[in-house]
N, CA, C, O and the ligand as a Tripos MOL2 file, in Angstrom:
@<TRIPOS>MOLECULE
protein
  253   251    64     0     0
PROTEIN
NO_CHARGES

@<TRIPOS>ATOM
      1 N          -1.9250  -19.4370   57.4050 N.3       1 MET1
      2 CA         -0.7040  -19.7050   56.6450 C.3       1 MET1
      3 C           0.0860  -18.3960   56.5410 C.2       1 MET1
      4 O          -0.4230  -17.3280   56.2020 O.2       1 MET1
      5 N           1.3630  -18.5700   56.8590 N.am      2 ILE2
      6 CA          2.2000  -17.3920   56.8270 C.3       2 ILE2
      7 C           3.1530  -17.5070   55.5830 C.2       2 ILE2
      8 O           3.8870  -18.4780   55.3980 O.2       2 ILE2
      9 N           3.0750  -16.4910   54.8040 N.am      3 VAL3
     10 CA          3.9790  -16.4230   53.6360 C.3       3 VAL3
     11 C           5.0810  -15.4120   53.8770 C.2       3 VAL3
     12 O           4.8380  -14.2160   54.0330 O.2       3 VAL3
     13 N           6.2490  -15.9070   53.9020 N.am      4 ILE4
     14 CA          7.3840  -14.9840   54.0700 C.3       4 ILE4
     15 C           7.9320  -14.5310   52.7230 C.2       4 ILE4
     16 O           8.4240  -15.3130   51.9080 O.2       4 ILE4
     17 N           7.8170  -13.2490   52.5460 N.am      5 MET5
     18 CA          8.3150  -12.6750   51.3020 C.3       5 MET5
     19 C           9.8410  -12.5800   51.3650 C.2       5 MET5
     20 O          10.4080  -11.8490   52.1780 O.2       5 MET5
     21 N          10.4450  -13.2960   50.5330 N.am      6 GLN6
     22 CA         11.9070  -13.2940   50.5610 C.3       6 GLN6
     23 C          12.4200  -12.5460   49.3320 C.2       6 GLN6
     24 O          12.1230  -12.8990   48.1910 O.2       6 GLN6
     25 N          13.1800  -11.5270   49.6000 N.am      7 ILE7
     26 CA         13.7690  -10.7730   48.5110 C.3       7 ILE7
     27 C          15.0040  -11.4600   48.0380 C.2       7 ILE7
     28 O          15.9250  -11.6910   48.8210 O.2       7 ILE7
     29 N          15.0500  -11.7960   46.7720 N.am      8 GLU8
     30 CA         16.2370  -12.4590   46.2400 C.3       8 GLU8
     31 C          17.3980  -11.5240   46.2680 C.2       8 GLU8
     32 O          17.2540  -10.3110   46.1210 O.2       8 GLU8
     33 N          18.5690  -12.1110   46.4630 N.am      9 GLU9
     34 CA         19.7680  -11.2740   46.4710 C.3       9 GLU9
     35 C          20.0620  -10.8400   45.0410 C.2       9 GLU9
     36 O          20.1740  -11.6800   44.1470 O.2       9 GLU9
     37 N          20.1840   -9.5640   44.8240 N.am     10 PRO10
     38 CA         20.3500   -9.0470   43.4460 C.3      10 PRO10
     39 C          21.7590   -9.3230   42.8610 C.2      10 PRO10
     40 O          21.9510   -9.2970   41.6450 O.2      10 PRO10
     41 N          22.7330   -9.5860   43.7520 N.am     11 ILE11
     42 CA         24.0610   -9.8570   43.2750 C.3      11 ILE11
     43 C          24.4580  -11.2880   43.6830 C.2      11 ILE11
     44 O          24.3090  -11.6770   44.8410 O.2      11 ILE11
     45 N          24.9600  -12.0530   42.7190 N.am     12 PRO12
     46 CA         25.3900  -13.4090   43.0550 C.3      12 PRO12
     47 C          26.3800  -13.4310   44.2620 C.2      12 PRO12
     48 O          27.2440  -12.5630   44.3890 O.2      12 PRO12
     49 N          26.2230  -14.4320   45.1180 N.am     13 LYS13
     50 CA         27.0790  -14.4620   46.3520 C.3      13 LYS13
     51 C          28.6030  -14.4250   46.0510 C.2      13 LYS13
     52 O          29.3990  -13.7920   46.7440 O.2      13 LYS13
     53 N          28.9270  -15.1270   45.0040 N.am     14 LYS14
     54 CA         30.3690  -15.1860   44.6260 C.3      14 LYS14
     55 C          30.8920  -13.7720   44.3440 C.2      14 LYS14
     56 O          31.9800  -13.3810   44.7660 O.2      14 LYS14
     57 N          30.0860  -13.0530   43.6340 N.am     15 LEU15
     58 CA         30.5000  -11.6630   43.2450 C.3      15 LEU15
     59 C          30.4650  -10.7820   44.4580 C.2      15 LEU15
     60 O          31.3720   -9.9800   44.6800 O.2      15 LEU15
     61 N          29.4020  -10.9260   45.2620 N.am     16 PHE16
     62 CA         29.2080  -10.1370   46.4620 C.3      16 PHE16
     63 C          30.4360  -10.2340   47.3900 C.2      16 PHE16
     64 O          30.8830   -9.2370   47.9560 O.2      16 PHE16
     65 N          30.9640  -11.4550   47.5270 N.am     17 LYS17
     66 CA         32.1000  -11.6580   48.3880 C.3      17 LYS17
     67 C          33.3500  -10.9100   47.9900 C.2      17 LYS17
     68 O          34.1130  -10.4840   48.8570 O.2      17 LYS17
     69 N          33.5800  -10.7380   46.7010 N.am     18 ILE18
     70 CA         34.8160  -10.1160   46.2820 C.3      18 ILE18
     71 C          34.6910   -8.6190   46.0960 C.2      18 ILE18
     72 O          35.6670   -7.9270   45.8060 O.2      18 ILE18
     73 N          33.4670   -8.1310   46.2670 N.am     19 LEU19
     74 CA         33.2780   -6.7040   46.0930 C.3      19 LEU19
     75 C          33.9220   -5.9600   47.3290 C.2      19 LEU19
     76 O          33.8610   -6.4400   48.4610 O.2      19 LEU19
     77 N          34.5210   -4.8030   47.0550 N.am     20 ALA20
     78 CA         35.1150   -4.0520   48.1220 C.3      20 ALA20
     79 C          34.8250   -2.6030   47.9360 C.2      20 ALA20
     80 O          34.7690   -2.1190   46.8060 O.2      20 ALA20
     81 N          34.6410   -1.9090   48.9980 N.am     21 CYS21
     82 CA         34.4020   -0.4720   48.9560 C.3      21 CYS21
     83 C          35.6250    0.2410   48.3490 C.2      21 CYS21
     84 O          36.7610   -0.0010   48.7560 O.2      21 CYS21
     85 N          35.3800    1.0960   47.4000 N.am     22 PRO22
     86 CA         36.5100    1.8390   46.7320 C.3      22 PRO22
     87 C          37.2330    2.8010   47.6570 C.2      22 PRO22
     88 O          38.3610    3.2190   47.3950 O.2      22 PRO22
     89 N          36.5520    3.1420   48.7490 N.am     23 ILE23
     90 CA         37.1370    4.1310   49.6920 C.3      23 ILE23
     91 C          38.0150    3.3750   50.6900 C.2      23 ILE23
     92 O          39.1890    3.7090   50.8480 O.2      23 ILE23
     93 N          37.4690    2.3690   51.3610 N.am     24 CYS24
     94 CA         38.2010    1.7680   52.4850 C.3      24 CYS24
     95 C          38.4880    0.3040   52.2930 C.2      24 CYS24
     96 O          39.0940   -0.3210   53.1630 O.2      24 CYS24
     97 N          38.0500   -0.2960   51.1210 N.am     25 LYS25
     98 CA         38.3350   -1.7010   50.7660 C.3      25 LYS25
     99 C          37.6590   -2.6870   51.6970 C.2      25 LYS25
    100 O          38.0880   -3.8360   51.8060 O.2      25 LYS25
    101 N          36.6220   -2.2540   52.3590 N.am     26 SER26
    102 CA         35.8650   -3.1650   53.2200 C.3      26 SER26
    103 C          34.7710   -3.8630   52.4350 C.2      26 SER26
    104 O          34.5080   -3.5330   51.2790 O.2      26 SER26
    105 N          34.1430   -4.8250   53.0770 N.am     27 ASN27
    106 CA         33.0260   -5.5320   52.4550 C.3      27 ASN27
    107 C          31.7340   -4.7520   52.5510 C.2      27 ASN27
    108 O          31.6460   -3.7390   53.2450 O.2      27 ASN27
    109 N          30.7210   -5.2460   51.8330 N.am     28 PHE28
    110 CA         29.4350   -4.5980   51.8420 C.3      28 PHE28
    111 C          28.3910   -5.4400   52.5270 C.2      28 PHE28
    112 O          28.5610   -6.6410   52.7410 O.2      28 PHE28
    113 N          27.3020   -4.7740   52.8640 N.am     29 ARG29
    114 CA         26.0560   -5.4290   53.2560 C.3      29 ARG29
    115 C          24.9770   -4.7670   52.4180 C.2      29 ARG29
    116 O          25.1730   -3.6970   51.8420 O.2      29 ARG29
    117 N          23.8090   -5.4490   52.3660 N.am     30 TYR30
    118 CA         22.6880   -4.8810   51.6360 C.3      30 TYR30
    119 C          21.9200   -3.9310   52.5220 C.2      30 TYR30
    120 O          21.9220   -4.0810   53.7440 O.2      30 TYR30
    121 N          21.2680   -2.9630   51.9310 N.am     31 ASN31
    122 CA         20.2860   -2.1620   52.7410 C.3      31 ASN31
    123 C          19.0370   -2.9950   52.8460 C.2      31 ASN31
    124 O          18.9670   -4.1040   52.3170 O.2      31 ASN31
    125 N          18.0360   -2.4490   53.5430 N.am     32 LYS32
    126 CA         16.8140   -3.2010   53.8640 C.3      32 LYS32
    127 C          16.1370   -3.8210   52.6310 C.2      32 LYS32
    128 O          15.7520   -4.9900   52.6390 O.2      32 LYS32
    129 N          16.0060   -3.0290   51.6030 N.am     33 ASN33
    130 CA         15.2640   -3.5120   50.3890 C.3      33 ASN33
    131 C          16.1740   -4.1820   49.3580 C.2      33 ASN33
    132 O          15.7340   -4.5860   48.2820 O.2      33 ASN33
    133 N          17.4580   -4.2880   49.7200 N.am     34 LYS34
    134 CA         18.4530   -4.8730   48.8470 C.3      34 LYS34
    135 C          18.5480   -4.1350   47.5120 C.2      34 LYS34
    136 O          18.7420   -4.7420   46.4590 O.2      34 LYS34
    137 N          18.4080   -2.8240   47.5850 N.am     35 THR35
    138 CA         18.5310   -2.0050   46.3520 C.3      35 THR35
    139 C          19.8450   -1.2910   46.3790 C.2      35 THR35
    140 O          20.2420   -0.6790   45.3870 O.2      35 THR35
    141 N          20.5480   -1.3550   47.5210 N.am     36 LYS36
    142 CA         21.8350   -0.6770   47.6100 C.3      36 LYS36
    143 C          22.8360   -1.5200   48.3450 C.2      36 LYS36
    144 O          22.4520   -2.3980   49.1170 O.2      36 LYS36
    145 N          24.1070   -1.2820   48.1290 N.am     37 LEU37
    146 CA         25.1460   -1.8300   48.9210 C.3      37 LEU37
    147 C          25.6190   -0.8120   49.8830 C.2      37 LEU37
    148 O          25.8230    0.3460   49.5200 O.2      37 LEU37
    149 N          25.8060   -1.2190   51.1310 N.am     38 ILE38
    150 CA         26.2670   -0.3570   52.1790 C.3      38 ILE38
    151 C          27.6150   -0.8690   52.6530 C.2      38 ILE38
    152 O          27.7450   -2.0460   52.9890 O.2      38 ILE38
    153 N          28.6170   -0.0070   52.6850 N.am     39 CYS39
    154 CA         29.9220   -0.4130   53.2090 C.3      39 CYS39
    155 C          29.8030   -0.6130   54.7040 C.2      39 CYS39
    156 O          29.2610    0.2250   55.4250 O.2      39 CYS39
    157 N          30.3460   -1.7940   55.1720 N.am     40 ILE40
    158 CA         30.2380   -2.0910   56.5900 C.3      40 ILE40
    159 C          31.0940   -1.2110   57.4540 C.2      40 ILE40
    160 O          30.8810   -1.1090   58.6620 O.2      40 ILE40
    161 N          32.0820   -0.5610   56.8240 N.am     41 LYS41
    162 CA         33.0190    0.2470   57.6310 C.3      41 LYS41
    163 C          32.7110    1.7630   57.5610 C.2      41 LYS41
    164 O          32.5690    2.4320   58.5840 O.2      41 LYS41
    165 N          32.6120    2.2780   56.3170 N.am     42 CYS42
    166 CA         32.3940    3.6990   56.2370 C.3      42 CYS42
    167 C          30.9690    4.0780   55.9240 C.2      42 CYS42
    168 O          30.6560    5.2630   55.8080 O.2      42 CYS42
    169 N          30.0950    3.0950   55.7840 N.am     43 ASN43
    170 CA         28.6590    3.3180   55.5850 C.3      43 ASN43
    171 C          28.2930    4.0220   54.2820 C.2      43 ASN43
    172 O          27.1810    4.5360   54.1590 O.2      43 ASN43
    173 N          29.1670    4.0540   53.3430 N.am     44 THR44
    174 CA         28.8460    4.6540   52.0670 C.3      44 THR44
    175 C          27.8940    3.7690   51.3080 C.2      44 THR44
    176 O          28.1160    2.5590   51.2530 O.2      44 THR44
    177 N          26.8560    4.2980   50.7260 N.am     45 ALA45
    178 CA         25.8470    3.5290   50.0120 C.3      45 ALA45
    179 C          26.1110    3.6040   48.4960 C.2      45 ALA45
    180 O          26.3860    4.6730   47.9520 O.2      45 ALA45
    181 N          26.0180    2.4260   47.8230 N.am     46 TYR46
    182 CA         26.1810    2.3730   46.3690 C.3      46 TYR46
    183 C          24.9610    1.7530   45.7940 C.2      46 TYR46
    184 O          24.5070    0.7240   46.2930 O.2      46 TYR46
    185 N          24.3890    2.3440   44.7390 N.am     47 PRO47
    186 CA         23.1420    1.7650   44.1560 C.3      47 PRO47
    187 C          23.4670    0.5080   43.3770 C.2      47 PRO47
    188 O          24.5820    0.3270   42.8880 O.2      47 PRO47
    189 N          22.4610   -0.3660   43.2690 N.am     48 ILE48
    190 CA         22.5300   -1.5700   42.4070 C.3      48 ILE48
    191 C          21.5940   -1.3250   41.2650 C.2      48 ILE48
    192 O          20.3940   -1.1420   41.4680 O.2      48 ILE48
    193 N          22.1050   -1.3180   40.1070 N.am     49 GLU49
    194 CA         21.3000   -1.0530   38.9070 C.3      49 GLU49
    195 C          21.2980   -2.3100   38.0350 C.2      49 GLU49
    196 O          22.3390   -2.7220   37.5220 O.2      49 GLU49
    197 N          20.1220   -2.9120   37.8740 N.am     50 ASN50
    198 CA         19.9320   -4.1020   37.0460 C.3      50 ASN50
    199 C          20.8540   -5.2410   37.5130 C.2      50 ASN50
    200 O          21.3730   -5.9790   36.6760 O.2      50 ASN50
    201 N          21.0620   -5.3950   38.7870 N.am     51 GLY51
    202 CA         21.8700   -6.4180   39.3540 C.3      51 GLY51
    203 C          23.3700   -6.1630   39.3290 C.2      51 GLY51
    204 O          24.1790   -7.0240   39.6750 O.2      51 GLY51
    205 N          23.7180   -4.9300   38.9010 N.am     52 ILE52
    206 CA         25.1110   -4.5870   38.8250 C.3      52 ILE52
    207 C          25.4300   -3.4650   39.8160 C.2      52 ILE52
    208 O          24.8820   -2.3670   39.7150 O.2      52 ILE52
    209 N          26.3170   -3.7440   40.7720 N.am     53 PRO53
    210 CA         26.6260   -2.7110   41.7420 C.3      53 PRO53
    211 C          27.3870   -1.5390   41.0770 C.2      53 PRO53
    212 O          28.3270   -1.7420   40.3090 O.2      53 PRO53
    213 N          26.9610   -0.3570   41.3900 N.am     54 VAL54
    214 CA         27.5800    0.8380   40.8170 C.3      54 VAL54
    215 C          28.5050    1.4320   41.8810 C.2      54 VAL54
    216 O          28.0890    2.2000   42.7470 O.2      54 VAL54
    217 N          29.8160    1.0300   41.7730 N.am     55 LEU55
    218 CA         30.7730    1.4580   42.7810 C.3      55 LEU55
    219 C          31.4640    2.7170   42.3470 C.2      55 LEU55
    220 O          32.6610    2.7540   42.0650 O.2      55 LEU55
    221 N          30.6340    3.7700   42.3070 N.am     56 ILE56
    222 CA         31.1690    5.0710   41.9840 C.3      56 ILE56
    223 C          31.0070    5.9170   43.2390 C.2      56 ILE56
    224 O          29.9710    5.8550   43.9000 O.2      56 ILE56
    225 N          31.9940    6.6840   43.5620 N.am     57 LEU57
    226 CA         31.9500    7.4980   44.7650 C.3      57 LEU57
    227 C          30.7970    8.4720   44.6820 C.2      57 LEU57
    228 O          30.5540    9.0650   43.6310 O.2      57 LEU57
    229 N          30.0810    8.6440   45.7910 N.am     58 PRO58
    230 CA         28.8950    9.5220   45.8030 C.3      58 PRO58
    231 C          29.1900   10.8940   45.2310 C.2      58 PRO58
    232 O          28.3370   11.4720   44.5590 O.2      58 PRO58
    233 N          30.3360   11.4130   45.4700 N.am     59 GLU59
    234 CA         30.7120   12.7130   44.9440 C.3      59 GLU59
    235 C          30.6680   12.7610   43.4150 C.2      59 GLU59
    236 O          30.2680   13.7470   42.7960 O.2      59 GLU59
    237 N          31.1070   11.6270   42.8460 N.am     60 MET60
    238 CA         31.1770   11.5300   41.3920 C.3      60 MET60
    239 C          29.7850   11.3230   40.7660 C.2      60 MET60
    240 O          29.5440   11.6800   39.6130 O.2      60 MET60
    241 N          28.8900   10.7410   41.5550 N.am     61 GLN61
    242 CA         27.5330   10.4450   41.0430 C.3      61 GLN61
    243 C          26.7390   11.7530   40.8120 C.2      61 GLN61
    244 O          25.8080   11.8080   40.0080 O.2      61 GLN61
    245 N          27.1450   12.7820   41.5410 N.am     62 LYS62
    246 CA         26.4360   14.0780   41.3840 C.3      62 LYS62
    247 C          26.7140   14.7640   40.0740 C.2      62 LYS62
    248 O          25.9270   15.5860   39.6020 O.2      62 LYS62
    249 N          27.8410   14.4180   39.4900 N.am     63 GLN63
    250 CA         28.2400   15.1210   38.2550 C.3      63 GLN63
    251 C          27.4820   14.6310   37.0490 C.2      63 GLN63
    252 O          27.7020   15.1200   35.9410 O.2      63 GLN63
    253 ZN         33.9470    1.9230   52.8500 Zn       64 ZN64
@<TRIPOS>BOND
     1     1     2 1
     2     2     3 1
     3     3     4 2
     4     3     5 am
     5     5     6 1
     6     6     7 1
     7     7     8 2
     8     7     9 am
     9     9    10 1
    10    10    11 1
    11    11    12 2
    12    11    13 am
    13    13    14 1
    14    14    15 1
    15    15    16 2
    16    15    17 am
    17    17    18 1
    18    18    19 1
    19    19    20 2
    20    19    21 am
    21    21    22 1
    22    22    23 1
    23    23    24 2
    24    23    25 am
    25    25    26 1
    26    26    27 1
    27    27    28 2
    28    27    29 am
    29    29    30 1
    30    30    31 1
    31    31    32 2
    32    31    33 am
    33    33    34 1
    34    34    35 1
    35    35    36 2
    36    35    37 am
    37    37    38 1
    38    38    39 1
    39    39    40 2
    40    39    41 am
    41    41    42 1
    42    42    43 1
    43    43    44 2
    44    43    45 am
    45    45    46 1
    46    46    47 1
    47    47    48 2
    48    47    49 am
    49    49    50 1
    50    50    51 1
    51    51    52 2
    52    51    53 am
    53    53    54 1
    54    54    55 1
    55    55    56 2
    56    55    57 am
    57    57    58 1
    58    58    59 1
    59    59    60 2
    60    59    61 am
    61    61    62 1
    62    62    63 1
    63    63    64 2
    64    63    65 am
    65    65    66 1
    66    66    67 1
    67    67    68 2
    68    67    69 am
    69    69    70 1
    70    70    71 1
    71    71    72 2
    72    71    73 am
    73    73    74 1
    74    74    75 1
    75    75    76 2
    76    75    77 am
    77    77    78 1
    78    78    79 1
    79    79    80 2
    80    79    81 am
    81    81    82 1
    82    82    83 1
    83    83    84 2
    84    83    85 am
    85    85    86 1
    86    86    87 1
    87    87    88 2
    88    87    89 am
    89    89    90 1
    90    90    91 1
    91    91    92 2
    92    91    93 am
    93    93    94 1
    94    94    95 1
    95    95    96 2
    96    95    97 am
    97    97    98 1
    98    98    99 1
    99    99   100 2
   100    99   101 am
   101   101   102 1
   102   102   103 1
   103   103   104 2
   104   103   105 am
   105   105   106 1
   106   106   107 1
   107   107   108 2
   108   107   109 am
   109   109   110 1
   110   110   111 1
   111   111   112 2
   112   111   113 am
   113   113   114 1
   114   114   115 1
   115   115   116 2
   116   115   117 am
   117   117   118 1
   118   118   119 1
   119   119   120 2
   120   119   121 am
   121   121   122 1
   122   122   123 1
   123   123   124 2
   124   123   125 am
   125   125   126 1
   126   126   127 1
   127   127   128 2
   128   127   129 am
   129   129   130 1
   130   130   131 1
   131   131   132 2
   132   131   133 am
   133   133   134 1
   134   134   135 1
   135   135   136 2
   136   135   137 am
   137   137   138 1
   138   138   139 1
   139   139   140 2
   140   139   141 am
   141   141   142 1
   142   142   143 1
   143   143   144 2
   144   143   145 am
   145   145   146 1
   146   146   147 1
   147   147   148 2
   148   147   149 am
   149   149   150 1
   150   150   151 1
   151   151   152 2
   152   151   153 am
   153   153   154 1
   154   154   155 1
   155   155   156 2
   156   155   157 am
   157   157   158 1
   158   158   159 1
   159   159   160 2
   160   159   161 am
   161   161   162 1
   162   162   163 1
   163   163   164 2
   164   163   165 am
   165   165   166 1
   166   166   167 1
   167   167   168 2
   168   167   169 am
   169   169   170 1
   170   170   171 1
   171   171   172 2
   172   171   173 am
   173   173   174 1
   174   174   175 1
   175   175   176 2
   176   175   177 am
   177   177   178 1
   178   178   179 1
   179   179   180 2
   180   179   181 am
   181   181   182 1
   182   182   183 1
   183   183   184 2
   184   183   185 am
   185   185   186 1
   186   186   187 1
   187   187   188 2
   188   187   189 am
   189   189   190 1
   190   190   191 1
   191   191   192 2
   192   191   193 am
   193   193   194 1
   194   194   195 1
   195   195   196 2
   196   195   197 am
   197   197   198 1
   198   198   199 1
   199   199   200 2
   200   199   201 am
   201   201   202 1
   202   202   203 1
   203   203   204 2
   204   203   205 am
   205   205   206 1
   206   206   207 1
   207   207   208 2
   208   207   209 am
   209   209   210 1
   210   210   211 1
   211   211   212 2
   212   211   213 am
   213   213   214 1
   214   214   215 1
   215   215   216 2
   216   215   217 am
   217   217   218 1
   218   218   219 1
   219   219   220 2
   220   219   221 am
   221   221   222 1
   222   222   223 1
   223   223   224 2
   224   223   225 am
   225   225   226 1
   226   226   227 1
   227   227   228 2
   228   227   229 am
   229   229   230 1
   230   230   231 1
   231   231   232 2
   232   231   233 am
   233   233   234 1
   234   234   235 1
   235   235   236 2
   236   235   237 am
   237   237   238 1
   238   238   239 1
   239   239   240 2
   240   239   241 am
   241   241   242 1
   242   242   243 1
   243   243   244 2
   244   243   245 am
   245   245   246 1
   246   246   247 1
   247   247   248 2
   248   247   249 am
   249   249   250 1
   250   250   251 1
   251   251   252 2
@<TRIPOS>SUBSTRUCTURE
     1 MET1         2 RESIDUE 1 A MET
     2 ILE2         6 RESIDUE 1 A ILE
     3 VAL3        10 RESIDUE 1 A VAL
     4 ILE4        14 RESIDUE 1 A ILE
     5 MET5        18 RESIDUE 1 A MET
     6 GLN6        22 RESIDUE 1 A GLN
     7 ILE7        26 RESIDUE 1 A ILE
     8 GLU8        30 RESIDUE 1 A GLU
     9 GLU9        34 RESIDUE 1 A GLU
    10 PRO10       38 RESIDUE 1 A PRO
    11 ILE11       42 RESIDUE 1 A ILE
    12 PRO12       46 RESIDUE 1 A PRO
    13 LYS13       50 RESIDUE 1 A LYS
    14 LYS14       54 RESIDUE 1 A LYS
    15 LEU15       58 RESIDUE 1 A LEU
    16 PHE16       62 RESIDUE 1 A PHE
    17 LYS17       66 RESIDUE 1 A LYS
    18 ILE18       70 RESIDUE 1 A ILE
    19 LEU19       74 RESIDUE 1 A LEU
    20 ALA20       78 RESIDUE 1 A ALA
    21 CYS21       82 RESIDUE 1 A CYS
    22 PRO22       86 RESIDUE 1 A PRO
    23 ILE23       90 RESIDUE 1 A ILE
    24 CYS24       94 RESIDUE 1 A CYS
    25 LYS25       98 RESIDUE 1 A LYS
    26 SER26      102 RESIDUE 1 A SER
    27 ASN27      106 RESIDUE 1 A ASN
    28 PHE28      110 RESIDUE 1 A PHE
    29 ARG29      114 RESIDUE 1 A ARG
    30 TYR30      118 RESIDUE 1 A TYR
    31 ASN31      122 RESIDUE 1 A ASN
    32 LYS32      126 RESIDUE 1 A LYS
    33 ASN33      130 RESIDUE 1 A ASN
    34 LYS34      134 RESIDUE 1 A LYS
    35 THR35      138 RESIDUE 1 A THR
    36 LYS36      142 RESIDUE 1 A LYS
    37 LEU37      146 RESIDUE 1 A LEU
    38 ILE38      150 RESIDUE 1 A ILE
    39 CYS39      154 RESIDUE 1 A CYS
    40 ILE40      158 RESIDUE 1 A ILE
    41 LYS41      162 RESIDUE 1 A LYS
    42 CYS42      166 RESIDUE 1 A CYS
    43 ASN43      170 RESIDUE 1 A ASN
    44 THR44      174 RESIDUE 1 A THR
    45 ALA45      178 RESIDUE 1 A ALA
    46 TYR46      182 RESIDUE 1 A TYR
    47 PRO47      186 RESIDUE 1 A PRO
    48 ILE48      190 RESIDUE 1 A ILE
    49 GLU49      194 RESIDUE 1 A GLU
    50 ASN50      198 RESIDUE 1 A ASN
    51 GLY51      202 RESIDUE 1 A GLY
    52 ILE52      206 RESIDUE 1 A ILE
    53 PRO53      210 RESIDUE 1 A PRO
    54 VAL54      214 RESIDUE 1 A VAL
    55 LEU55      218 RESIDUE 1 A LEU
    56 ILE56      222 RESIDUE 1 A ILE
    57 LEU57      226 RESIDUE 1 A LEU
    58 PRO58      230 RESIDUE 1 A PRO
    59 GLU59      234 RESIDUE 1 A GLU
    60 MET60      238 RESIDUE 1 A MET
    61 GLN61      242 RESIDUE 1 A GLN
    62 LYS62      246 RESIDUE 1 A LYS
    63 GLN63      250 RESIDUE 1 A GLN
    64 ZN64       253 GROUP 0 **** ****
């Protein structure tokens, strides 16, 4: 018996569709573990915290 572990999508599909990268306004894809959003255009990664995407520019996250 094969059990496929399916990771649930952390962000509701409706919300995921309307999300846009703050840099280039493109859509996102999930990273492998679905812990981050990756911009399909500029490849910028944004963390997902408790199901909420944190769309803060990486430069600002360092502060
Ligand atoms: Zn982008």
